[in-house]
N, C-alpha and C positions, 0 to 999 in steps of 0.2 A: 341905829345901828351908824348910818355915817358920824351918828360924833361922835361912838364910840369909837369910830377905828379917828376919828381929828388923835382924837385926846390921847388914844394909843399910838396915831405915830408923832406925835411931840415930847411924849415921853422918849420915844426910841430913838429920834432925833435926842432929845437931851441926852440921852444920857452917855448915848454916841460918841456924842459932843465932846462933852468932862469926857471920854476914858480916856480919844483918846487924843486929847491934849492934855490929859499928866501923862498919859508912856508917854510922849514926846519930852515935856516935861524932863521924866526926871532917866530919862538918855543922852539928853543935854545936862544934866547935875553929874550920873554916872558913868558914865560914856555906854551904855553897852549895848550893842548891834545884835541883839537877840529881843530885846523888850522893842525898841528900833524894826527891825523885820514883823514880830507880832501886829502892833497898836499899826504898822503899814497894811494886812493881812487883813484887821479888825476895819480897818477904815475902808477896804475895797469892800467886803463884806457886806458893809453896815452902808457904802452909800447904793452899790444894788440890793438889800433888801425895802428900804425904803423908798426905789424907784418903782418895783414888784407897788407894793401898797403902796404911790399915784396910780399906777398900774390899772389894778383894783378896788383904785372908790371912784375914778370914770360906770365903772357897769355895775353897781350898790345903785 
């Protein structure tokens, strides 16, 4: 169970990092503030969920 959770957390971190990176690059190239706002919101959600996973892992 813990190894599956670690694998899921790793994949979640990787996907979140890639999505935020690409959206920020897209914002820099095309200068769209809407995309930057969405990516910032996604980064905050992503960090919050990662912290929840880290806390849950201690109790498992």
